[in-house]
C-alpha positions, 0 to 999 in steps of 0.5 A: 112879256105881256105880263110886264108890259105895263110894269116896264119904263119905255126904254126898258124890255126883259130878255130870257135868262133861263128856262126850267121846264118839266114835261109831265105828260104826253099831249096828242099832236094838234091838242090845244094847250094854255100856258100861264106865267106868274111873277114869283119874285123880283131880285133887282133886275132879275125876274123869276116866274113860275110857269104852267102849261095845261090842256083839258085834262090838267097839268102837262108841264111846269117850271120857271122862267127867269128874265132880266130887265135891260135897257133896250138901246144898250141891249140892241147895240150889243146883240149880234 
């Protein structure tokens, strides 16, 4: 959401559509991890991000997140 904050019109937001994430190595409870997302491509209203999670030793998880740009009011009116 932060990556898109300045890219969307005031009446728009994005909603999650799918998450594909591979957890590659174990991390100890309490460890500090960092997640990052990079917009890979736009396909109309569909936004595909590559995502990664790292700790001090390197890559922990990687994958893709797909979000869809929607009108806020219309989406909220349909939400249950």
